[in-house]
N, C-alpha and C positions, 0 to 999 in steps of 0.2 A: 492859620487859614481858618478864620471864623466863618460862620455862615448860618443859614437857616434851612431846615428841611421842610419841603412842601409836598403836597399830594399832586400827582400829575393832572388830576381832574380840573385844577384851577387854571391850567395853561390853555391858551387858544389852540385850535386844531392844527394850524400850520407847524407849530412847535411840537405838538404831540406826535406827529409823523416821524420825528427824528429820535424821540426818547420813548423807550418801551418799558422802562422801570416804573414801578408804582410810586416810589418816593424819589425826590430829586433834591440834591443839595445846591443851594444858590449862594454864591459868595462873590466877593469882589477881589480882583487880583490885578494890580498895576493899572487901575482905572477901568478895567473890563469886568463886566458881570458874566460870571461863568455858571452854567447849568450843568451839573454833573449827576448822572444817574447813580442811584445807590443800589448795591446788591445786598439785599437783606438776607442774613443767614437764617435758615429755618430754625424754629424752636425745636429743642430736643424732643418734645412731646409729639411733634409732627413726624419725626423720623422713627418713632417707636413702631415696631412691627415689621413684617416682611413686605407687605404691600400697602400702598398709600390709600387704597379705597377702603381699608379696614375690614375686608371680608375674611382675611386669613392672617392670624397672628403668627409670629415667628415660632412660638411653641407648637401651634397646630401644624405648621409647615414641617417642622422637624418630626413630629409624630407621623404625619403622612408619609414622609420619605422613609422613616424606619419601617413602617408597615409595608411599603412597596418593596423594600430591600429584602425583608423576611419572606414575603410571599412571591417574589419573582425568582427565587432560587429553585 
């Protein structure tokens, strides 16, 4: 199943309403052209840390929880 990966921005609006993925695989199968949304796995660097906004790292979160535990007793 060969194909080509395209960006959704090159598709016309009527088709865009059906496909919400940023990347789309286009391939031919038994004489039909198939548009298949791709689910891109996030880069490991994007997953690093506790919160996606980057305001609090995992290490800082653990320190805060340890401090709360000691001072709440």
